[in-house]
C-alpha positions as CSV (number, residue, x, y, z in Angstrom):
1,M,-36.7,-38.6,17.1
2,N,-37.3,-38.2,13.3
3,Q,-38.4,-34.6,14.0
4,E,-35.2,-34.0,16.0
5,I,-33.1,-35.2,13.1
6,R,-35.0,-32.9,10.7
7,N,-34.4,-30.0,13.0
8,I,-30.7,-30.7,13.2
9,S,-30.3,-31.0,9.5
10,M,-32.1,-27.8,8.8
11,Q,-29.9,-25.8,11.2
12,S,-27.2,-24.8,8.7
13,T,-25.3,-22.3,10.8
14,D,-26.6,-22.2,14.3
15,F,-26.7,-25.8,15.5
16,K,-24.9,-26.7,18.7
17,L,-21.7,-28.7,18.7
18,D,-21.6,-29.3,22.5
19,S,-22.3,-33.0,22.1
20,I,-19.5,-33.9,19.7
21,P,-17.9,-37.0,21.1
22,L,-14.3,-36.8,22.3
23,A,-13.4,-40.0,20.5
24,I,-13.0,-39.1,16.9
25,S,-12.8,-42.7,15.8
26,Q,-16.1,-43.3,17.4
27,T,-17.6,-40.5,15.2
28,L,-16.0,-41.9,12.0
29,S,-17.3,-45.4,12.8
30,S,-20.8,-44.2,13.3
31,I,-21.2,-43.3,9.7
32,N,-20.2,-45.2,6.6
33,I,-17.1,-43.6,5.3
34,N,-14.8,-45.7,3.2
35,N,-12.7,-43.0,1.7
36,E,-9.5,-42.6,3.8
37,E,-9.0,-39.1,2.5
38,D,-12.5,-38.1,3.7
39,K,-11.8,-39.6,7.1
40,K,-8.6,-37.6,7.3
41,I,-10.5,-34.4,6.5
42,I,-13.0,-35.0,9.2
43,Q,-10.3,-35.9,11.7
44,N,-8.3,-32.8,11.0
45,D,-11.4,-30.5,11.1
46,T,-12.8,-32.1,14.3
47,M,-9.6,-32.3,16.3
48,G,-9.2,-29.4,18.7
49,K,-12.7,-28.0,18.0
50,I,-14.7,-29.9,20.6
51,D,-17.0,-27.1,21.7
52,S,-18.7,-24.5,19.6
53,S,-17.0,-21.5,21.1
54,K,-13.5,-22.8,20.3
55,M,-14.5,-23.6,16.7
56,I,-16.0,-20.1,16.1
57,E,-12.9,-18.6,17.7
58,N,-10.6,-20.5,15.4
59,I,-12.6,-19.5,12.3
60,N,-12.4,-15.9,13.3
61,D,-8.6,-16.2,13.7
62,D,-8.4,-17.7,10.2
63,D,-10.4,-14.8,8.8
64,E,-8.1,-12.3,10.6
65,K,-5.1,-14.0,9.1
66,T,-6.7,-13.7,5.6
67,I,-7.4,-10.0,6.2
68,D,-3.8,-9.5,7.3
69,Q,-2.5,-11.2,4.1
70,E,-4.8,-9.0,2.0
71,K,-3.4,-5.8,3.5
72,R,-1.7,-3.9,0.8
73,E,0.0,-0.6,0.1
74,T,-2.4,1.9,-1.5
75,W,-2.1,5.2,-3.3
76,S,-1.9,8.2,-1.0
77,K,-4.5,10.0,-3.1
78,K,-7.0,9.1,-5.8
79,F,-5.3,11.4,-8.2
80,D,-1.9,9.7,-7.7
81,F,-3.4,6.6,-9.4
82,L,-5.1,8.7,-12.1
83,M,-1.9,10.6,-12.9
84,S,0.1,7.4,-13.0
85,V,-2.3,5.7,-15.5
86,I,-2.5,8.9,-17.6
87,G,1.3,9.2,-17.6
88,F,1.7,5.6,-18.7
89,S,-0.8,5.8,-21.5
90,V,0.3,9.1,-22.9
91,D,3.8,8.2,-23.9
92,L,6.4,8.8,-26.7
93,A,4.1,7.1,-29.2
94,S,1.8,10.1,-28.9
95,I,4.6,12.3,-30.2
96,W,6.4,10.2,-32.8
97,R,3.9,7.7,-34.2
98,F,0.4,9.2,-34.1
99,P,1.2,12.3,-36.1
100,Y,2.9,10.3,-38.8
101,L,0.0,7.8,-39.1
102,C,-2.5,10.8,-39.4
103,F,-0.3,12.2,-42.2
104,K,0.0,8.8,-43.9
105,N,-3.6,7.7,-43.7
106,G,-5.7,10.6,-44.9
107,G,-5.0,13.4,-42.4
108,G,-8.2,14.3,-40.5
109,A,-10.0,11.2,-42.0
110,F,-7.7,9.0,-39.9
111,L,-9.5,10.3,-36.8
112,I,-12.6,8.4,-37.8
113,P,-11.2,4.9,-37.7
114,Y,-9.0,5.8,-34.8
115,T,-12.0,7.0,-32.7
116,I,-14.0,3.8,-33.6
117,M,-11.1,1.5,-32.7
118,L,-10.5,3.5,-29.5
119,F,-14.0,2.5,-28.3
120,L,-14.2,-1.0,-29.7
121,L,-10.7,-2.1,-28.9
122,G,-8.8,0.2,-26.6
123,L,-11.4,1.1,-24.0
124,P,-12.7,-2.5,-23.4
125,L,-9.2,-3.8,-22.9
126,F,-8.2,-0.9,-20.7
127,F,-11.3,-1.2,-18.5
128,M,-10.9,-5.0,-18.3
129,E,-7.3,-4.9,-17.0
130,L,-8.1,-2.1,-14.5
131,A,-11.0,-4.0,-13.1
132,L,-9.1,-7.3,-12.8
133,G,-6.2,-5.6,-10.9
134,Q,-8.5,-3.8,-8.5
135,Y,-10.7,-6.8,-7.8
136,Y,-8.0,-9.3,-7.1
137,K,-5.4,-6.8,-5.8
138,R,-2.5,-8.8,-7.3
139,G,0.1,-8.3,-10.0
140,A,0.0,-10.1,-13.3
141,I,1.4,-13.5,-12.3
142,T,-0.7,-14.1,-9.2
143,C,-3.8,-12.5,-10.6
144,W,-3.9,-14.9,-13.6
145,K,-3.4,-17.8,-11.3
146,K,-6.5,-16.8,-9.5
147,V,-8.5,-16.0,-12.6
148,C,-7.7,-19.1,-14.8
149,P,-5.0,-21.5,-13.6
150,L,-4.8,-23.1,-17.0
151,L,-3.8,-19.9,-18.7
152,S,-1.8,-18.5,-15.8
153,G,1.2,-18.5,-18.1
154,V,-0.2,-15.2,-19.4
155,G,1.1,-13.6,-16.2
156,Y,4.6,-14.8,-16.8
157,A,4.4,-13.9,-20.5
158,V,3.5,-10.2,-19.9
159,V,6.2,-9.8,-17.2
160,L,8.8,-11.2,-19.6
161,I,7.5,-8.8,-22.3
162,A,7.8,-5.9,-19.9
163,F,11.4,-7.0,-19.2
164,Y,12.3,-7.0,-22.9
165,T,10.6,-3.6,-23.4
166,D,12.4,-2.0,-20.5
167,F,15.7,-3.1,-22.0
168,F,15.5,-0.6,-24.9
169,Y,12.8,1.9,-23.8
170,N,15.0,3.4,-21.1
171,V,17.8,3.7,-23.6
172,V,15.5,5.9,-25.8
173,I,14.8,8.1,-22.8
174,S,18.5,8.4,-22.2
175,W,18.8,9.8,-25.8
176,G,16.5,12.7,-24.7
177,L,18.9,13.3,-21.7
178,Y,21.9,13.3,-24.1
179,Y,20.2,15.9,-26.2
180,L,19.1,17.9,-23.1
181,F,22.8,18.2,-22.1
182,G,23.7,19.3,-25.6
183,S,21.0,22.0,-25.4
184,F,23.1,24.0,-23.0
185,S,25.8,24.7,-25.6
186,S,26.3,28.2,-26.8
187,R,25.4,26.9,-30.2
188,L,23.2,23.8,-30.6
189,P,25.7,21.0,-31.8
190,W,23.2,19.5,-34.2
191,G,22.4,22.8,-35.9
192,N,25.7,23.3,-37.7
193,C,28.3,21.5,-39.8
194,E,31.4,22.8,-38.1
195,N,32.1,19.8,-35.8
196,S,34.5,16.9,-36.0
197,W,31.7,14.4,-36.7
198,N,30.3,16.2,-39.7
199,S,31.1,15.0,-43.2
200,E,31.6,16.9,-46.4
201,N,28.0,16.1,-47.4
202,C,26.6,17.9,-44.3
203,Y,24.3,20.8,-44.8
204,E,22.8,23.3,-42.3
205,I,19.1,24.1,-42.4
206,S,19.8,27.6,-41.2
207,S,21.9,28.3,-44.3
208,I,19.0,27.2,-46.5
209,L,16.7,29.4,-44.6
210,K,18.9,32.4,-44.9
211,H,19.3,31.8,-48.7
212,N,15.6,31.4,-49.2
213,I,14.7,34.7,-47.6
214,N,17.5,36.5,-49.4
215,M,19.7,37.1,-46.5
216,T,23.4,36.8,-46.2
217,S,24.2,33.1,-46.8
218,S,27.3,31.0,-46.3
219,I,26.5,29.0,-49.4
220,S,26.1,30.4,-53.0
221,S,23.0,30.1,-55.2
222,N,24.8,27.4,-57.3
223,Q,25.5,25.4,-54.1
224,S,21.8,25.7,-53.2
225,V,20.8,24.3,-56.5
226,N,23.3,21.5,-56.2
227,F,21.9,20.7,-52.8
228,K,18.4,20.4,-54.2
229,N,19.5,18.1,-56.9
230,S,21.7,15.9,-54.7
231,S,20.5,12.9,-52.8
232,S,23.8,12.5,-50.9
233,M,23.4,15.6,-48.7
234,I,22.8,14.9,-45.0
235,S,21.4,17.3,-42.5
236,S,23.5,18.3,-39.6
237,S,20.9,17.0,-37.2
238,E,21.0,13.5,-38.8
239,E,24.8,13.4,-38.6
240,Y,24.6,14.5,-35.0
241,F,22.4,11.5,-34.2
242,F,24.3,8.8,-36.2
243,N,27.9,10.2,-36.1
244,R,28.0,12.0,-32.7
245,M,25.6,10.3,-30.3
246,Y,26.4,7.0,-32.0
247,R,29.4,6.2,-34.2
248,F,28.0,4.6,-37.4
249,A,30.6,2.9,-39.5
250,E,30.5,0.3,-42.3
251,N,32.0,-2.3,-40.1
252,L,29.4,-2.0,-37.4
253,G,26.2,-4.0,-37.2
254,M,24.5,-6.8,-35.2
255,D,27.6,-8.8,-35.3
256,N,29.9,-6.0,-34.2
257,F,28.6,-3.2,-31.9
258,G,32.0,-1.6,-31.4
259,N,33.2,0.1,-28.2
260,I,31.1,1.4,-25.3
261,L,30.3,5.2,-25.5
262,W,30.6,6.2,-21.9
263,E,28.7,9.4,-22.3
264,N,25.7,7.4,-23.5
265,A,26.2,4.9,-20.6
266,G,26.3,7.8,-18.2
267,C,23.0,9.2,-19.5
268,L,21.4,5.7,-19.1
269,L,22.8,5.4,-15.6
270,L,21.3,8.7,-14.6
271,I,17.9,7.6,-16.0
272,Y,18.0,4.5,-13.8
273,V,19.1,6.6,-10.8
274,I,16.0,8.8,-11.3
275,C,13.8,5.7,-11.7
276,Y,15.2,4.1,-8.6
277,F,14.6,7.0,-6.3
278,S,11.2,7.5,-7.7
279,M,10.1,3.9,-7.1
280,W,12.2,2.4,-4.3
281,K,9.5,3.1,-1.6
282,G,6.5,2.0,-3.6
283,V,3.6,3.7,-5.3
284,Q,3.3,6.3,-2.5
285,T,6.6,7.6,-3.7
286,S,6.1,7.2,-7.5
287,G,2.6,8.6,-7.1
288,K,4.1,11.9,-6.1
289,V,6.7,12.0,-8.8
290,V,4.1,11.5,-11.6
291,W,2.4,14.7,-10.7
292,F,5.4,16.4,-12.3
293,T,6.2,13.8,-15.0
294,A,2.6,13.5,-16.1
295,L,1.7,17.2,-16.1
296,A,4.9,18.8,-17.3
297,P,4.5,17.5,-20.9
298,Y,1.2,19.3,-21.2
299,V,2.7,22.6,-20.0
300,V,5.5,22.3,-22.5
301,L,3.1,21.3,-25.3
302,I,1.1,24.4,-24.7
303,I,4.2,26.6,-24.9
304,L,5.4,24.9,-28.1
305,A,1.9,25.3,-29.6
306,I,1.8,29.0,-28.9
307,R,5.2,29.5,-30.4
308,A,4.3,27.4,-33.5
309,L,1.3,29.6,-34.2
310,F,3.6,32.5,-35.1
311,L,5.9,30.5,-37.4
312,T,5.8,30.7,-41.2
313,G,4.2,27.7,-42.8
314,S,2.7,26.4,-39.5
315,R,-0.9,26.9,-40.8
316,E,-0.1,25.0,-43.9
317,G,1.3,22.1,-41.8
318,L,-1.9,22.2,-39.6
319,K,-4.1,22.2,-42.7
320,Y,-2.2,19.3,-44.1
321,Y,-2.7,17.4,-40.8
322,L,-6.4,18.0,-40.6
323,T,-7.6,17.9,-44.2
324,P,-9.4,14.6,-44.6
325,D,-8.9,12.3,-47.6
326,M,-12.0,10.2,-47.2
327,A,-11.1,7.9,-50.1
328,L,-8.4,6.3,-47.9
329,L,-11.0,5.0,-45.5
330,K,-11.7,2.2,-48.0
331,D,-8.2,0.9,-47.5
332,P,-8.2,-1.8,-44.7
333,L,-4.6,-1.0,-43.8
334,V,-5.8,2.4,-42.6
335,W,-8.0,0.7,-40.1
336,M,-5.2,-1.7,-39.1
337,D,-3.0,1.3,-38.4
338,A,-5.7,2.9,-36.3
339,A,-6.2,-0.3,-34.3
340,S,-2.5,-0.9,-33.7
341,Q,-2.0,2.7,-32.6
342,V,-4.8,2.5,-30.1
343,F,-3.5,-0.8,-28.8
344,F,0.1,0.4,-28.3
345,S,-0.9,3.8,-27.1
346,L,-3.1,2.7,-24.2
347,G,-0.8,-0.2,-23.4
348,P,-2.9,-3.2,-22.3
349,G,-1.1,-6.4,-21.8
350,F,2.1,-5.2,-20.2
351,G,0.8,-5.8,-16.7
352,V,1.0,-2.1,-15.8
353,L,-2.7,-1.5,-15.5
354,L,-3.1,-4.6,-13.4
355,A,-0.3,-3.4,-11.1
356,F,-1.5,0.2,-10.8
357,S,-5.1,-0.7,-10.1
358,S,-4.2,-3.4,-7.6
359,Y,-3.2,-0.6,-5.1
360,N,-6.7,1.0,-5.4
361,P,-9.4,0.8,-2.7
362,F,-11.8,-2.0,-3.6
363,N,-14.7,0.3,-4.3
364,N,-12.8,2.8,-6.4
365,N,-14.8,3.8,-9.5
366,I,-12.7,2.1,-12.1
367,Y,-15.2,2.7,-14.8
368,K,-14.9,6.5,-14.6
369,D,-11.1,6.3,-14.4
370,A,-11.0,4.2,-17.6
371,I,-13.2,6.7,-19.5
372,I,-11.3,9.7,-18.3
373,T,-7.9,8.2,-19.1
374,V,-8.9,7.1,-22.6
375,I,-10.4,10.5,-23.5
376,I,-7.2,12.3,-22.2
377,N,-5.1,9.9,-24.2
378,Y,-7.1,10.6,-27.3
379,L,-7.0,14.4,-26.9
380,S,-3.2,14.3,-26.1
381,S,-2.5,12.4,-29.2
382,F,-4.5,14.7,-31.4
383,V,-3.1,17.9,-29.9
384,S,0.5,16.7,-30.0
385,G,0.0,15.7,-33.6
386,A,-1.3,19.2,-34.4
387,V,1.8,20.8,-32.8
388,I,4.2,18.5,-34.5
389,F,2.7,19.2,-37.9
390,M,2.8,23.0,-37.4
391,Y,6.6,22.7,-37.0
392,L,6.7,20.3,-40.0
393,G,4.9,23.0,-42.0
394,Y,7.5,25.5,-40.8
395,M,10.3,23.1,-41.9
396,S,8.7,22.5,-45.2
397,Q,8.5,26.3,-45.8
398,V,12.1,27.1,-44.9
399,S,13.7,24.2,-46.7
400,N,11.6,24.3,-49.9
401,K,10.6,20.7,-49.4
402,S,7.2,19.2,-49.4
403,I,5.7,18.0,-46.1
404,Q,5.8,14.4,-47.5
405,E,9.6,14.7,-47.6
406,V,9.9,16.3,-44.2
407,A,7.5,14.0,-42.3
408,K,9.1,10.9,-40.8
409,E,8.1,8.3,-38.2
410,G,9.6,7.2,-35.0
411,S,13.0,8.3,-33.6
412,S,13.8,10.1,-36.9
413,L,11.0,12.5,-36.2
414,V,11.8,13.2,-32.6
415,F,15.6,13.2,-32.7
416,I,16.3,14.4,-36.3
417,V,13.5,16.5,-37.8
418,Y,12.3,18.2,-34.6
419,P,15.8,19.2,-33.3
420,E,16.5,20.6,-36.8
421,A,13.4,22.7,-36.6
422,I,14.3,23.9,-33.1
423,S,17.8,24.9,-34.2
424,I,16.5,27.7,-36.4
425,L,14.1,29.3,-33.9
426,P,15.2,32.4,-32.0
427,V,16.9,31.4,-28.7
428,P,17.0,27.7,-29.8
429,Q,18.5,26.6,-26.5
430,F,15.4,27.4,-24.6
431,W,13.1,25.6,-27.0
432,S,15.4,22.7,-27.1
433,V,15.5,22.4,-23.3
434,I,11.8,22.4,-22.8
435,F,11.2,20.0,-25.7
436,F,13.6,17.4,-24.5
437,L,12.4,17.8,-20.9
438,M,8.9,16.9,-22.3
439,L,10.3,13.8,-24.0
440,I,12.1,12.7,-20.9
441,T,9.0,13.1,-18.7
442,L,6.8,11.4,-21.2
443,G,9.2,8.5,-21.3
444,L,9.7,8.3,-17.5
445,D,6.0,7.9,-16.9
446,S,5.9,4.8,-19.1
447,S,9.1,3.5,-17.7
448,F,7.7,3.8,-14.2
449,G,4.7,1.8,-15.3
450,G,6.7,-1.0,-16.9
451,S,9.0,-1.4,-14.0
452,E,6.1,-1.3,-11.5
453,A,4.4,-4.1,-13.4
454,I,7.4,-6.3,-12.9
455,I,8.0,-5.3,-9.3
456,T,4.4,-5.9,-8.3
457,A,4.0,-9.2,-10.2
458,L,7.2,-10.7,-8.6
459,S,6.5,-9.2,-5.2
460,D,3.1,-10.7,-5.0
461,E,4.3,-14.1,-6.2
462,Y,7.4,-14.0,-3.8
463,P,6.4,-11.8,-0.8
464,I,9.9,-11.7,0.6
465,L,10.7,-9.3,-2.3
466,R,8.1,-6.8,-1.0
467,K,9.8,-6.7,2.4
468,R,13.1,-5.9,0.7
469,R,11.7,-3.6,-2.0
470,E,14.6,-1.2,-1.9
471,I,17.2,-3.9,-2.5
472,F,15.0,-5.6,-5.1
473,V,14.4,-2.4,-7.1
474,G,18.1,-1.6,-6.9
475,F,19.0,-5.1,-8.2
476,L,16.4,-4.8,-11.0
477,F,17.7,-1.5,-12.3
478,G,21.3,-2.7,-11.9
479,F,20.4,-5.6,-14.1
480,Y,18.8,-3.3,-16.6
481,M,21.9,-1.2,-16.7
482,I,24.2,-4.2,-17.5
483,I,21.8,-5.4,-20.2
484,G,21.6,-1.8,-21.6
485,L,25.4,-1.4,-22.0
486,P,25.4,-3.0,-25.5
487,S,22.9,-0.3,-26.5
488,C,25.4,2.3,-25.5
489,T,28.1,1.2,-27.9
490,E,29.0,2.7,-31.2
491,G,26.5,0.5,-33.0
492,G,24.1,0.3,-30.2
493,Y,21.3,1.8,-32.3
494,F,21.1,-1.5,-34.2
495,L,20.2,-3.4,-31.0
496,V,17.7,-0.7,-29.9
497,E,15.8,-1.0,-33.3
498,F,16.1,-4.8,-33.0
499,L,14.4,-4.9,-29.6
500,N,11.9,-2.3,-30.6
501,N,10.7,-4.4,-33.5
502,Y,10.8,-7.9,-31.9
503,S,10.5,-7.7,-28.2
504,A,6.8,-6.8,-27.9
505,V,5.1,-6.0,-31.2
506,Y,3.7,-9.5,-31.9
507,S,4.0,-11.2,-28.5
508,I,2.0,-8.5,-26.6
509,M,-0.9,-8.9,-29.1
510,F,-0.9,-12.6,-28.7
511,A,-0.8,-12.4,-24.9
512,V,-3.7,-9.9,-24.8
513,L,-5.7,-12.1,-27.2
514,I,-5.4,-15.0,-24.7
515,E,-6.3,-12.6,-21.9
516,N,-9.4,-11.5,-23.6
517,I,-10.5,-15.1,-24.5
518,A,-9.8,-16.2,-20.9
519,I,-12.0,-13.5,-19.4
520,A,-14.8,-13.7,-21.9
521,W,-15.1,-17.4,-22.5
522,L,-13.5,-19.3,-19.5
523,Y,-13.9,-16.9,-16.6
524,G,-17.2,-15.7,-18.1
525,T,-18.5,-12.2,-18.8
526,D,-21.4,-12.7,-16.4
527,R,-19.0,-13.5,-13.5
528,F,-16.7,-10.6,-14.6
529,C,-19.6,-8.2,-14.7
530,N,-20.7,-9.3,-11.3
531,D,-17.2,-8.7,-10.0
532,I,-17.4,-5.1,-11.3
533,K,-20.8,-4.6,-9.8
534,E,-19.5,-5.8,-6.5
535,M,-16.8,-3.1,-6.6
536,I,-18.6,-0.1,-8.0
537,N,-22.3,-1.1,-7.9
538,I,-22.5,-0.7,-11.7
539,Y,-23.3,-3.7,-13.9
540,P,-21.6,-3.3,-17.3
541,G,-24.1,-3.2,-20.2
542,K,-24.4,-5.3,-23.4
543,F,-21.8,-3.1,-25.2
544,W,-19.0,-4.2,-22.9
545,C,-20.1,-7.9,-23.1
546,Y,-20.3,-7.9,-26.9
547,C,-16.9,-6.2,-27.1
548,W,-15.2,-8.6,-24.7
549,K,-16.7,-11.7,-26.3
550,Y,-16.7,-10.9,-30.0
551,I,-15.5,-7.5,-31.3
552,T,-12.3,-6.9,-29.3
553,P,-10.7,-10.4,-29.7
554,S,-11.6,-10.3,-33.4
555,C,-9.8,-7.0,-33.9
556,I,-6.7,-8.2,-32.0
557,A,-6.6,-11.4,-34.1
558,L,-7.0,-9.5,-37.3
559,I,-4.2,-7.0,-36.3
560,L,-1.9,-9.9,-35.4
561,A,-2.6,-11.8,-38.6
562,T,-2.1,-8.7,-40.7
563,G,1.2,-7.8,-39.0
564,I,2.6,-11.3,-39.5
565,Y,1.4,-11.4,-43.1
566,G,2.9,-8.0,-43.9
567,Y,6.2,-8.8,-42.1
568,R,9.4,-7.6,-43.8
569,P,13.0,-8.2,-42.7
570,L,14.2,-5.4,-40.5
571,E,16.1,-2.5,-42.2
572,I,17.5,0.8,-41.1
573,M,17.1,3.6,-43.6
574,R,19.3,6.7,-43.7
575,T,19.5,9.5,-46.3
576,N,22.2,8.0,-48.4
577,S,22.6,4.5,-46.9
578,S,20.8,1.6,-45.4
579,Y,21.5,-1.4,-43.2
580,L,19.6,-4.7,-43.8
581,Y,19.7,-6.9,-40.8
582,P,21.3,-10.3,-41.4
583,E,19.0,-13.4,-41.6
584,W,20.2,-14.8,-38.4
585,S,19.3,-11.7,-36.5
586,N,15.7,-11.7,-37.9
587,F,15.5,-15.4,-36.9
588,T,16.8,-14.5,-33.4
589,G,14.1,-11.8,-33.3
590,W,11.3,-14.2,-33.8
591,L,12.8,-16.4,-31.1
592,V,12.7,-13.5,-28.7
593,A,9.1,-12.8,-29.7
594,A,8.2,-16.5,-29.2
595,S,10.1,-16.8,-25.9
596,S,7.4,-15.0,-24.0
597,C,4.4,-16.5,-26.0
598,I,5.6,-20.0,-25.4
599,L,5.2,-19.7,-21.7
600,I,1.5,-19.7,-22.0
601,P,1.1,-23.2,-23.5
602,L,4.0,-24.5,-21.4
603,V,2.4,-23.4,-18.1
604,A,-1.0,-24.8,-19.4
605,I,0.6,-28.2,-20.0
606,Y,2.2,-28.1,-16.5
607,R,-1.1,-27.3,-14.9
608,L,-2.8,-30.2,-16.7
609,C,-0.1,-32.7,-15.8
610,T,0.0,-31.8,-12.1
611,A,-3.8,-31.8,-11.7
612,K,-5.6,-35.0,-10.6
613,G,-8.3,-37.1,-12.3
614,S,-9.2,-37.8,-15.9
615,F,-8.3,-35.4,-18.6
616,K,-11.8,-33.9,-18.6
617,E,-11.6,-33.5,-14.8
618,R,-8.2,-31.9,-15.0
619,L,-9.3,-29.5,-17.7
620,I,-12.4,-28.5,-15.8
621,F,-10.4,-28.1,-12.6
622,T,-7.7,-25.9,-14.3
623,I,-10.2,-23.5,-16.0
624,T,-12.1,-23.1,-12.7
625,P,-11.1,-19.8,-10.9
626,E,-9.2,-20.4,-7.7
627,R,-11.9,-19.0,-5.5
628,D,-14.4,-21.5,-6.9
629,Q,-11.9,-24.3,-6.3
630,K,-11.5,-23.2,-2.7
631,A,-15.3,-22.8,-2.2
632,K,-15.9,-26.3,-3.6
633,K,-13.3,-27.8,-1.3
634,Q,-14.6,-25.9,1.7
635,S,-18.1,-27.0,0.9
636,K,-17.0,-30.6,0.7
637,E,-15.2,-30.4,4.0
638,D,-18.2,-28.7,5.7
639,Q,-20.6,-31.3,4.4
640,L,-18.5,-34.2,5.7
641,L,-18.1,-32.5,9.1
642,S,-21.8,-31.8,9.2
643,N,-22.7,-35.4,8.4
644,A,-20.4,-36.6,11.2
645,I,-22.0,-34.2,13.7
646,I,-25.5,-35.2,12.6
647,S,-24.6,-38.9,13.0
648,E,-23.4,-38.3,16.5
649,Q,-26.5,-36.3,17.4
650,V,-28.7,-39.2,16.1
651,K,-26.6,-41.7,18.1
652,D,-26.9,-39.7,21.3
653,S,-30.7,-39.4,20.8
654,N,-30.9,-43.2,20.4
655,I,-29.0,-43.7,23.6
656,C,-31.3,-41.3,25.4
């Protein structure tokens, strides 16, 4: 009999269940079980599974249900995913921020810290998020519940940050559409001072060009001298942006946006219509659209580069862009600028990479995709910077200004300086159309990504939304449109800059820092590397582990601390005026930034309060990945059931 017992206990998977007694209470009484919960588990698992064939059949049914639940929309082609990720990572920041940072931080020397930070900060985070999304096949909210329940608030935080970002980012894209419509005029409206919105201090860059090359000019030599000595003169392109597209006035500000400009609102509505019909059917639709929106900017960039090569002063601009000033590498702020540009260019932390990769096949080579995308992003930023500075060199030459005076950052570069340069090219309408088409397509790619992150995260958490995706996407963009209307008012630019500075700059770095810590120290780099090996049969080397555990979180923490330490109240600078945001608006901005970050500790507290056991047991339970929790629970149930079966087998043997 003892030998029989040993044989039964050793048969882990293939022992027979034919002799399970019909009376469950008899089974429970034959072994010493005092815990009512354990009795209930055995009773539930034993009921209805009297013979082995039925038990196996039920298990198979459960597995099939799990497989059905895991069925998920996938990209039509591998390159649809790659184009979407490239389009998201190569965005407007490559055009309006990277060139300026190169100019500011030592020209070609800036490429050294930028390259180092790209591989120590950008690539590890980029690879990490792509791998997480592909392994768990869920959006940000559900994915982080599975990875680390205690810090699942990260998922909610990044979705809220993506919401805030979309509120203003699509408005910026609509500016490009506004300028695109203006490009079809017989004379570019921002290239002259003969319009109702121009002031007496307006000047035309074309007039200065004609004077400087000794052609017939509409202004005299004395007037030219007066212009050079006056700080009150405003370019026609600047007045077009602030006085035509918006309606700047002294009475406007954060406490008074003025009236809605319906032309601006119409452009924003058209952007959302494009977004809706590109995304309403899922990634199989948006994956086709990005073939145009991701590739078109490169075609336009090549055309603009070829044209720039034949412009006066373009070589000087290129030389200025590339000439390294190695002394600036000793300045830690140069390295901070490089790290922040890498961070915001590749875009980890918005939930986009998680969402995109969640639609991949499980065995897709995510490692190769990450490397390819990061290299393309690097080259795109470098080439776009070179093209921009060739035109800045041209502007410097024709306006008799230094490149330091011409070069600007952000929207001023894209919507003031560059249109001004285009206006003095032969057939300026053509160059204007292709340039603003490039801006729109660059912006749309990133907009698709941000919206898909939200849609995927909420659809995975609330599956009914996936079944009604067309309605859900329409509601989302309708909500965006309503929220965006204040940005389409006469003083809407104040709100756009407010959201640009406070909605994501600090909060996204905090969220990604928590992400990194959760993966490296709670989930575990060994477990994460094994997950990657399970997908692509490649185990990440020590470089990745060191980055995830030490280097990358240290860089993020340093950038975040430096940014907070160097914080200055928000201010808008113009040629002859400025607007300092009131204290209450800056305070509100910090509340906006904190509103997403606070979700992380709030959800953590909720998880701890709703878990069972002592504080230590609750803490251990909430930092345990969901799959380990389920495996532990299943193991306990299987052990209890196995003990019950063995006890009955022993009892039957005794009877015999």
